[in-house]
N, C-alpha and C positions, 0 to 999 in steps of 0.2 A: 504494500500500500504506500502511495506517495503522500507527502505532506504538502500543505498549501505553500506555493511559491509566494513569498511576501512582496515580491516586486510586481506580481500579477495578482491583483485581488479579484476574486470572483464577485460578480454582480448578481444580487438576488432581489427578489420581491418578497415582502411580508405583508399580510393583510390581517387587520383586526376588525371584527364585527361587533357593532354596538346597536342594540335595540332601544328605541325610544317611542313614546306615545305623544301625539300632539293632535290638536284640532286645527282646522283651517277652513276657509271659504274660498273657492276659486272665483276670484273677482279681480278684474284689472281696473285700476284707477284711470287707465288710458282709453277705456271703452265706456259707452253709455250703459245704463242699466239694462236696456233692451238687448244690446249687443252681448253683454255678459250673460244674460239669461239664455240667449240663443246659443252662444258658444259653449257654456259650461253646464247647461241643463240643471239637473237636480243638485249638482255639486256647487251651484251658486246660491243655494238656500241661505237666507240672511243669518240663520243661527249656526251655519257651518256644519261640519261633520268631522269625525276623527279617524285616525289610522294608527296602527302599530307599525311604525317604520323600522327598517333595518338599514343601517349604514355600514358599508364596507370601505375601510380606509386602507389604501395600499401605498406602501413606501417602496422605493427602489434605489439601490445604491450598492457600493462595495462593502464586503464583509470586513470588519476590523479584525486583523489577524491576532491582536492581543486578546480581545473579548470574544471573538468568534460570532459577533452579532453585527447586524446592520444598524440596529437601534435598540436601546433598552426598552422592552415592552412596557415596563413600569412608567417610563417617560411618555410613551404613546398613550397609555391609559389616562395620564394626567392631562395631556393635550386634548384628548377626546372629551373628557369631563368638562373642560373649559369651553371647548368649541361647540359641542353638541348638547350635552346633558344640561348644563346650567342654563343656557339661553332657550332651549327648546323642549325639554322633556316635561310632559304634563302641562303644556302651555297652549294657548290659542295663538298660533303663529301670527295671524293678522293683527291681533290686538296687543300681544305681549312682546313682540320682537319688532323693534323699530324698522329694520331693513324691509320687512314685509308690508309695511304701511305704504310703500311706494313701488314694491315689486310683487307681482302676483305669486302666491305661495304654491306654485306648481312643483312637481318633483324635480324638474330641471333647475328651477331657481333655488330649491332647497339644496341641491348638490353644489351649486355655485356658492351659496351662502356658507355652507360647511367648509368648502375649500378656502374661502376668504378668512373664515374664522380660524381654521387650522394654521394657515400660513402666518397669521398674526401672533400665534402663541408658540409655535414650534421653534426650537433652537436651531433646527436644521431644515428649514422649509423646502430647500432644494430636493429633499428626499421624497416629497409628496408626489406620488405617481398618479393617483386617481381617487375619486370619491364616487362610490356607487350608492345611490339611494333607492331602496325598494319601498315603493308606496303600498303595493299589495304583493301577493305571491306571484302575480302574473306580469307585472311590469316594473321597470326600474329606469333610472337615468344615470349616466356616467359623465362625470366632468373631469377633464385632465388639465385644466388651467389654460386652455386655448381660447383665444379671442380673435374676432375678425373685425376689420374696420369697415363701417358701412358708409 
């Protein structure tokens, strides 16, 4: 068996899954009430509705030859607590999270929000590879930090 060549560090991905519960209303401040009702249907109900979300946070980078880790999972847990659990768990996203007062709380925007939150608390934000948000067992959104200019 060969040992790891410390001049060539293997690149790995690690993923941590975090579940959280939140309510939201699919409603865009950029559309009329009628457009919102037509676009979002029953998910536009004024009282909102809830989901048991699942977030998959993936980091990618070289394995530290001294620790044998890409990142200490204990640190990742702390970052997830700050970025996801504190602002969103058991909250009404549109009422309790300032960012969603101007951005519709779609699963796509939740993924973007989580990315922004994570990169603001991580000591090594360059390791963040992707955020996958499962809204139901049947659909999810993935955000990898990419933006386009319109």
